[in-house]
Short mmCIF file of the C-alpha atoms (twelve columns), coordinates in Angstrom:
data_MODEL
# 
_entry.id   MODEL 
# 
loop_
_atom_site.group_PDB 
_atom_site.id 
_atom_site.type_symbol 
_atom_site.label_atom_id 
_atom_site.label_alt_id 
_atom_site.label_comp_id 
_atom_site.label_asym_id 
_atom_site.label_seq_id 
_atom_site.Cartn_x 
_atom_site.Cartn_y 
_atom_site.Cartn_z 
_atom_site.pdbx_PDB_model_num 
ATOM 1   C CA . UNK A 1   98.922  122.414 74.119  1 
ATOM 2   C CA . UNK A 2   95.491  120.934 74.812  1 
ATOM 3   C CA . UNK A 3   93.631  120.255 78.023  1 
ATOM 4   C CA . UNK A 4   90.584  118.030 77.861  1 
ATOM 5   C CA . UNK A 5   88.311  117.906 80.868  1 
ATOM 6   C CA . UNK A 6   85.813  115.093 81.212  1 
ATOM 7   C CA . UNK A 7   83.909  113.082 83.767  1 
ATOM 8   C CA . UNK A 8   81.040  115.431 84.515  1 
ATOM 9   C CA . UNK A 9   77.458  114.297 84.771  1 
ATOM 10  C CA . UNK A 10  74.328  114.361 86.849  1 
ATOM 11  C CA . UNK A 11  74.302  113.059 90.399  1 
ATOM 12  C CA . UNK A 12  72.064  113.265 93.421  1 
ATOM 13  C CA . UNK A 13  73.078  115.238 96.496  1 
ATOM 14  C CA . UNK A 14  75.568  113.272 98.516  1 
ATOM 15  C CA . UNK A 15  76.934  111.533 95.442  1 
ATOM 16  C CA . UNK A 16  80.418  111.496 93.985  1 
ATOM 17  C CA . UNK A 17  82.104  112.193 90.687  1 
ATOM 18  C CA . UNK A 18  85.678  112.175 89.519  1 
ATOM 19  C CA . UNK A 19  86.732  114.703 86.922  1 
ATOM 20  C CA . UNK A 20  89.795  114.180 84.782  1 
ATOM 21  C CA . UNK A 21  91.888  116.627 82.800  1 
ATOM 22  C CA . UNK A 22  94.054  115.029 80.158  1 
ATOM 23  C CA . UNK A 23  96.952  117.164 78.975  1 
ATOM 24  C CA . UNK A 24  98.759  116.932 75.675  1 
ATOM 25  C CA . UNK A 25  101.477 118.987 74.055  1 
ATOM 26  C CA . UNK A 26  103.301 119.716 77.285  1 
ATOM 27  C CA . UNK A 27  104.631 117.695 80.180  1 
ATOM 28  C CA . UNK A 28  102.372 117.893 83.212  1 
ATOM 29  C CA . UNK A 29  105.388 118.281 85.455  1 
ATOM 30  C CA . UNK A 30  105.927 121.736 83.938  1 
ATOM 31  C CA . UNK A 31  102.513 122.965 85.035  1 
ATOM 32  C CA . UNK A 32  100.782 124.314 88.098  1 
ATOM 33  C CA . UNK A 33  97.280  122.879 87.746  1 
ATOM 34  C CA . UNK A 34  93.986  124.196 88.994  1 
ATOM 35  C CA . UNK A 35  90.295  123.426 88.701  1 
ATOM 36  C CA . UNK A 36  87.805  126.252 88.377  1 
ATOM 37  C CA . UNK A 37  84.049  126.225 88.146  1 
ATOM 38  C CA . UNK A 38  81.395  128.569 86.887  1 
ATOM 39  C CA . UNK A 39  77.803  128.298 87.999  1 
ATOM 40  C CA . UNK A 40  74.975  129.871 85.983  1 
ATOM 41  C CA . UNK A 41  74.955  133.620 86.482  1 
ATOM 42  C CA . UNK A 42  78.107  133.600 88.598  1 
ATOM 43  C CA . UNK A 43  81.742  134.364 88.058  1 
ATOM 44  C CA . UNK A 44  84.275  131.638 87.533  1 
ATOM 45  C CA . UNK A 45  85.863  130.639 90.831  1 
ATOM 46  C CA . UNK A 46  88.904  128.699 91.894  1 
ATOM 47  C CA . UNK A 47  88.072  125.279 93.311  1 
ATOM 48  C CA . UNK A 48  91.446  123.612 93.896  1 
ATOM 49  C CA . UNK A 49  95.074  123.753 92.871  1 
ATOM 50  C CA . UNK A 50  98.064  121.433 92.960  1 
ATOM 51  C CA . UNK A 51  101.735 122.177 92.486  1 
ATOM 52  C CA . UNK A 52  104.435 120.050 90.950  1 
ATOM 53  C CA . UNK A 53  105.501 119.244 94.497  1 
ATOM 54  C CA . UNK A 54  101.957 118.034 95.318  1 
ATOM 55  C CA . UNK A 55  101.070 120.973 97.539  1 
ATOM 56  C CA . UNK A 56  97.338  121.555 97.346  1 
ATOM 57  C CA . UNK A 57  94.895  124.326 98.109  1 
ATOM 58  C CA . UNK A 58  91.117  124.387 98.139  1 
ATOM 59  C CA . UNK A 59  88.249  126.809 98.223  1 
ATOM 60  C CA . UNK A 60  86.658  126.846 101.659 1 
ATOM 61  C CA . UNK A 61  83.386  125.640 100.142 1 
ATOM 62  C CA . UNK A 62  84.920  122.332 99.015  1 
ATOM 63  C CA . UNK A 63  87.468  121.598 101.736 1 
ATOM 64  C CA . UNK A 64  87.045  118.119 103.129 1 
ATOM 65  C CA . UNK A 65  84.865  117.050 100.190 1 
ATOM 66  C CA . UNK A 66  87.027  117.508 97.096  1 
ATOM 67  C CA . UNK A 67  90.504  116.155 96.445  1 
ATOM 68  C CA . UNK A 68  92.793  117.253 93.648  1 
ATOM 69  C CA . UNK A 69  95.539  114.926 92.482  1 
ATOM 70  C CA . UNK A 70  97.895  114.479 89.573  1 
ATOM 71  C CA . UNK A 71  99.450  111.550 87.763  1 
ATOM 72  C CA . UNK A 72  102.447 112.846 85.893  1 
ATOM 73  C CA . UNK A 73  102.995 109.479 84.212  1 
ATOM 74  C CA . UNK A 74  99.545  109.747 82.651  1 
ATOM 75  C CA . UNK A 75  99.753  113.520 82.129  1 
ATOM 76  C CA . UNK A 76  96.401  113.784 83.860  1 
ATOM 77  C CA . UNK A 77  94.958  115.749 86.759  1 
ATOM 78  C CA . UNK A 78  91.927  114.635 88.725  1 
ATOM 79  C CA . UNK A 79  89.294  116.186 90.931  1 
ATOM 80  C CA . UNK A 80  87.544  113.697 93.192  1 
ATOM 81  C CA . UNK A 81  84.294  115.224 94.383  1 
ATOM 82  C CA . UNK A 82  82.437  113.621 97.280  1 
ATOM 83  C CA . UNK A 83  79.369  114.637 99.255  1 
ATOM 84  C CA . UNK A 84  78.202  116.734 96.370  1 
ATOM 85  C CA . UNK A 85  75.698  119.498 97.023  1 
ATOM 86  C CA . UNK A 86  73.304  121.303 94.677  1 
ATOM 87  C CA . UNK A 87  75.489  124.392 94.996  1 
ATOM 88  C CA . UNK A 88  78.343  122.446 93.393  1 
ATOM 89  C CA . UNK A 89  76.408  122.518 90.126  1 
ATOM 90  C CA . UNK A 90  78.607  124.259 87.583  1 
ATOM 91  C CA . UNK A 91  80.768  123.850 84.547  1 
ATOM 92  C CA . UNK A 92  84.186  122.736 85.759  1 
ATOM 93  C CA . UNK A 93  87.337  123.788 83.945  1 
ATOM 94  C CA . UNK A 94  90.921  122.693 84.320  1 
ATOM 95  C CA . UNK A 95  93.675  125.214 83.878  1 
ATOM 96  C CA . UNK A 96  97.406  124.776 83.523  1 
ATOM 97  C CA . UNK A 97  100.020 127.438 84.053  1 
ATOM 98  C CA . UNK A 98  103.640 126.767 83.145  1 
ATOM 99  C CA . UNK A 99  105.877 127.296 86.137  1 
ATOM 100 C CA . UNK A 100 107.509 130.714 85.962  1 
ATOM 101 C CA . UNK A 101 105.250 131.883 83.147  1 
ATOM 102 C CA . UNK A 102 102.140 134.020 82.902  1 
ATOM 103 C CA . UNK A 103 100.788 131.816 80.112  1 
ATOM 104 C CA . UNK A 104 97.788  129.660 80.833  1 
ATOM 105 C CA . UNK A 105 95.911  126.876 79.142  1 
ATOM 106 C CA . UNK A 106 92.250  126.061 79.690  1 
ATOM 107 C CA . UNK A 107 90.249  122.928 79.108  1 
ATOM 108 C CA . UNK A 108 86.838  123.105 77.489  1 
ATOM 109 C CA . UNK A 109 84.817  122.496 80.630  1 
ATOM 110 C CA . UNK A 110 82.654  119.649 81.818  1 
ATOM 111 C CA . UNK A 111 79.203  120.080 83.333  1 
ATOM 112 C CA . UNK A 112 78.396  118.811 86.813  1 
ATOM 113 C CA . UNK A 113 74.754  118.850 87.879  1 
ATOM 114 C CA . UNK A 114 73.772  117.967 91.431  1 
ATOM 115 C CA . UNK A 115 70.054  117.581 91.809  1 
ATOM 116 C CA . UNK A 116 67.478  115.306 93.332  1 
# 
């Protein structure tokens, strides 16, 4: 099983980015998917999650600005990030957890830098 996160980059405050997490080796429909981020000197934190039934949850700090979605046909999960702030600067990781299992799979991370 492999998760490949991509789409990070450098943007100015107020800008947008869309992260993607491409999954191989397992069917996306078998996974509960989440995005995490880790800023320099800080612990990794949960950003957003999406269930197989498309229920979503978000960290308070990103509610109303970020949207998580999934395309099971493409085996890909997305994180649309709007109104980006400098404090959103972090390495973003996707994580997949098989439903009913304690196993987890992590992507390699993609760097998002928000700076003027």
